[in-house]
C-alpha distance (Angstrom), angle and dihedral (degrees) to the residues before:
residue distance angle dihedral
M1 . . .
K2 3.78 . .
Y3 3.79 121.5 .
M4 3.77 129.7 -171.0
L5 3.79 113.9 -142.9
L6 3.80 105.9 -154.9
I7 3.80 112.1 -155.0
W8 3.81 115.8 -145.2
N9 3.78 122.9 -177.2
R10 3.78 143.2 141.5
P11 3.82 111.9 -75.3
G12 3.78 111.8 -114.7
F13 3.81 95.4 15.9
V14 3.81 90.1 128.4
E15 3.81 91.6 63.9
G16 3.81 89.0 60.5
L17 3.80 92.9 57.6
T18 3.76 126.7 89.6
E19 3.79 118.2 -112.4
Q20 3.81 89.0 -106.7
E21 3.82 91.8 52.3
R22 3.82 91.2 48.8
N23 3.81 91.3 49.1
E24 3.81 90.9 49.1
I25 3.81 93.6 49.7
F26 3.80 95.4 45.4
G27 3.81 89.9 44.5
E28 3.82 89.3 53.9
V29 3.79 90.7 49.4
D30 3.82 90.0 50.6
E31 3.82 90.2 51.7
I32 3.81 92.9 49.6
M33 3.81 90.9 48.7
K34 3.83 90.7 50.3
E35 3.81 91.2 49.3
L36 3.81 92.9 48.2
T37 3.81 90.8 46.8
A38 3.81 91.5 49.5
S39 3.82 92.2 48.5
G40 3.82 91.5 47.8
E41 3.80 91.8 -121.7
L42 3.81 98.0 113.7
V43 3.79 113.5 94.7
G44 3.81 96.9 166.6
G45 3.76 146.8 -68.3
E46 3.77 145.3 -177.1
A47 3.77 141.1 -160.8
L48 3.79 115.4 -121.5
A49 3.80 128.5 -130.5
D50 3.81 120.2 -105.2
P51 3.82 113.0 -68.2
S52 3.83 89.1 -115.3
Q53 3.82 86.4 73.2
T54 3.81 92.3 55.9
R55 3.79 128.0 110.1
T56 3.80 121.3 -159.7
V57 3.80 121.3 -152.6
R58 3.81 120.8 -160.9
L59 3.77 139.0 154.5
A60 3.79 112.7 -94.6
G61 3.80 124.5 166.3
G62 3.80 91.5 -7.8
R63 3.82 93.0 -55.8
A64 3.78 136.4 89.4
E65 3.80 109.0 -99.7
V66 3.82 122.4 -162.4
T67 3.80 119.4 -152.0
D68 3.80 133.5 174.6
G69 3.78 120.3 -95.9
P70 3.74 133.3 -16.5
F71 3.84 91.8 -94.6
L72 3.77 92.5 -170.5
E73 3.76 121.1 172.2
S74 3.78 91.1 -117.0
K75 3.78 137.2 111.0
E76 3.81 91.2 -143.1
Q77 3.78 126.3 59.9
F78 3.80 132.4 -170.7
A79 3.81 102.1 -90.7
G80 3.80 105.5 171.0
Y81 3.75 146.1 -44.8
L82 3.78 146.7 -125.5
T83 3.75 125.1 -153.0
V84 3.79 114.3 -152.0
D85 3.78 132.1 -179.1
C86 3.79 109.2 -147.8
D87 3.78 141.3 147.2
S88 3.78 101.7 -102.9
P89 3.79 146.4 8.7
E90 3.80 86.7 -111.4
R91 3.81 90.6 60.3
A92 3.82 90.8 47.9
A93 3.83 89.3 51.1
E94 3.82 89.6 48.1
I95 3.82 90.0 55.2
A96 3.81 90.1 48.2
A97 3.81 91.9 48.7
G98 3.81 89.6 55.9
W99 3.81 93.8 54.1
P100 3.84 111.0 113.5
D101 3.81 93.8 -127.3
V102 3.81 89.2 59.8
R103 3.79 97.6 39.9
R104 3.81 92.5 49.1
G105 3.82 95.7 42.4
L106 3.82 92.4 -115.7
G107 3.78 97.2 122.5
V108 3.78 146.8 -27.9
L109 3.78 136.3 -101.7
E110 3.78 121.5 -141.1
V111 3.82 113.8 -149.8
R112 3.79 112.9 -149.9
P113 3.82 129.3 170.8
V114 3.80 114.4 -122.3
M115 3.78 114.0 -129.5
G116 3.78 117.3 -132.5
D117 3.79 124.4 -128.1
G118 3.79 92.0 -80.5
G119 3.80 94.0 51.1
T120 3.79 91.6 -145.5
E121 3.81 98.4 115.3
M122 3.78 94.9 92.9
């Protein structure tokens, strides 16, 4: 089963870290990615640009309207994702629990099953 691990953290938190802390966190991420690649569980993933670069599209007055940013009243923003293919939701949660943002209290990861083409898995 595939799971998407949605990474949520505070925009700009990295700038508040020391160079050593940044190197440690990114080194941990590199190790996790190597382990998931070696186990065959990594499907893909990407970091996202700062929320200030975001555009939101919604229906307004019968037309699609594009506005800048998400501008949510939230301390945490969607910062990136991993897609993993593993045997159980428990394993997906285990991967998420090992992510540096979670272990260091810098953010959270949401674990969500990915529906297949038929959409009947749920």
